[in-house]
C-alpha positions, 0 to 999 in steps of 0.5 A, a space after each residue: 091927325 095920321 090917317 087911317 089906312 087899309 095896310 101898312 107895309 113895314 120895310 127894315 133897312 140897312 145899306 139898300 139904297 140898291 133894293 128900297 126904290 123898286 121896293 117902294 115902287 112895288 108896294 104902290 102898284 101891288 098895295 095902292 094907297 098903303 101906308 108905307 114905312 122904313 124903320 131903318 138901322 143906321 143906313 150909311 148910304 142913300 137908302 134914306 133918301 131914296 126911301 122919302 122921295 119916294 113918300 115913304 115915312 122914315 123911323 130911326 131904330 137902334 139896329 137889328 131886324 127885331 127893333 127896327 119890325 117892333 117900331 114900325 109896327 107900333 107906329 103903324 096906323 093899319 089894321 094889317 101889318 105887312 112886314 116886308 124885306 127891302 129886296 122882296 117883291 109883292 105879286 101883282 093881285 096882293 090887295 084881293 089876296 090879303 083880303 080874302 085871307 083876312 076876312 077868315 076871323 081866324 086868321 091872324 098871322 100869314 106868309 106868301 110863299 116865295 120865289 127868287 128873282 133868278 131862273 135856277 134849278 136848285 132855287 127853283 126847288 128851294 122855292 117849291 118847298 116854302 108852299 108848306 109852313 114850317 121852321 125851315 120854310 118860311 120866313 122874313 124873306 116870304 113876307 110875314 103878314 100880321 092883324 095889327 091885333 095880334 101884334 098889341 097882344 104882346 106878340 112882338 119880334 124878339 130884338 135880335 139881329 137874326 133869327 127874329 122871324 124865325 122866333 115869331 112865326 114859330 110862336 105864332 104857329 103855337 099860339 094861332 097858326 101860320 095861313 098862307 097866302 096863296 101866291 109867291 113874293 119874288 126876293 133876291 138871291 144876292 147871299 145864294 149867289 154871293 155865297 153859293 146855292 148849296 153852301 148858304 142853303 147848308 149854312 142856312 139850316 145848321 144855323 137853324 138847328 143850332 138855334 133850336 138847340 142853344 137858343 143863342 141867335 147872338 153867337 150866330 149873328 157874328 159867324 153869319 156875318 163872317 161868311 166870304 162872299 164870293 163871285 163878285 163879277 157877272 157876264 151878261 148875255 142877251 139871247 133868243 131862242 134859235 127859231 126860224 123867222 124870229 133871229 137875225 131876220 137880215 141875214 135871213 132875207 137873203 139867205 134863208 131862214 134856216 140858214 139864218 137860224 142854225 148861224 146864229 144857233 151855233 154863234 151862240 153856242 160859241 159865245 156860252 162856250 166861251 163865257 163859261 170858261 170865264 171863272 166860275 170861283 168869282 164869275 156868275 152867268 146870266 142870260 137875259 133872253 127876249 120871250 117868256 114863252 122860250 123859257 123852257 126851251 132855253 133851258 134845256 139848250 143852255 143845259 141849265 148853265 145860266 141864271 136866266 132873266 126876262 129881257 124888260 125895256 122898250 128898246 135895246 137901251 132899257 133893256 141893258 139898263 134893265 139887266 145891268 141894275 138886276 145884276 148890280 142888285 145882286 153885289 156884283 163889283 163889275 159887269 160886262 153885256 155882249 150879244 150872241 152875233 160875235 163869232 170871234 168872242 172869246 175867253 180872252 176878250 171877257 177877261 180883259 175886260 174885267 181886268 181892264 175895268 181895275 183901272 177904267 169906268 167903263 170897257 167897250 168892244 167896238 164892232 166893224 158895223 159902227 156899234 160895240 159888242 160888249 159894254 162893261 161897268 163898275 156902277 150904273 151909268 144912266 146916260 149910256 142907255 138913253 137916246 143913243 142911236 141903238 142899231 146904227 153905225 154911230 152907236 159907239 161914236 156917240 156912246 163915246 161922246 157921252 162917256 167924255 162929256 162924263 169925264 170918265 176913264 174908257 178903255 177900248 177892247 179890239 174890233 170885232 165882226 158883228 153879223 147882220 147881213 149877207 155881206 157882214 157874214 162875206 166880210 168875216 169869213 174873208 179876214 185874216 183873224 188869230 181867233 180860234 174860229 176855223 172850225 165855225 168858218 169851215 161850218 158856215 162855208 159848208 152851210 153856205 154850200 149846201 144852202 
């Protein structure tokens, strides 16, 4: 006997192993007790195993989101159906939001507004328009909430692989109206990252126009999936806003907070400059900041040139792991992570790291203090982030041991100075180097003399 529940969430999937676990976890958190239905169109990866382990009902459907959504709705036991993409997450107060809007008996269909999971000026501009309901601004990415009774009246999705959501909402506007849930879902920007922010949006606009004129979504689907994917590499940098008393505290303890902040700022800006030299045609640049309150300041400081995320996690290892998860979800094939206290970092080293990943599983850049300044990989290896001696002289050695225990191939980059203390700084100033850091050293010496 099927137990009647308040909500049924239907997720159409096709090879969504990177997103399905976090999607289901989010539903369980935001809609406790909801019935979760994964309607699959023939996944060849671990999507179904992950979803089943999370307790979802698994359905096998004919390929095509229209077919998958209809099957999920037919099997759902609840009065309210929520159609949600695997790479979209609900807001925290979804329960009360949906309850409030559907107390109005006139509401048959509603959608959320939509944000992207990456902070970017162009994407934020696109998101702003989703507060208005129209054929050009609301899609399945926004999450579609429907009364089961409305669906049972024959208001199904067309059996299409593309624009099934556009057609469903277009019909709903004529029959019952489409209402707005007054909050944002967050969806993945992966297609925009793969194909370019403006290019992707223009393509979507043109295809909708063609659909409205010719009504041939099958031919449009083949075009839609022939687009080339770009930006297959990612550079992750962890950074703080250079505020006195909040950066380089060990350096500040002997040389003062002003010098420590100034040094961190110039060092970080050098790092940003070198990162941005890495080929933009096949690389995306991600900055993970430590304090949500600093987001706007970091945007201006970096001149909006990075894709911004907030760091998530209890310690450095968990924050790094979550950063890699966020980036690999956007379908990159290689990713490296670096910090911002490396005055000798260069675009040459970063490019070498990517090249070495062609033949190795892991790339490591050892730091003079016993840690490492760069970590690169082609897939998530959780063991590299769990129970390691972070911020100690044992980190590099222990990380190598984990890599060897896992029988992984590793390449080692040149050793660089990671400057945390006055002693580190003095050693770096006196060190002979072939890297182009003369101006940076001159600045530091002048600052020290001024101090």
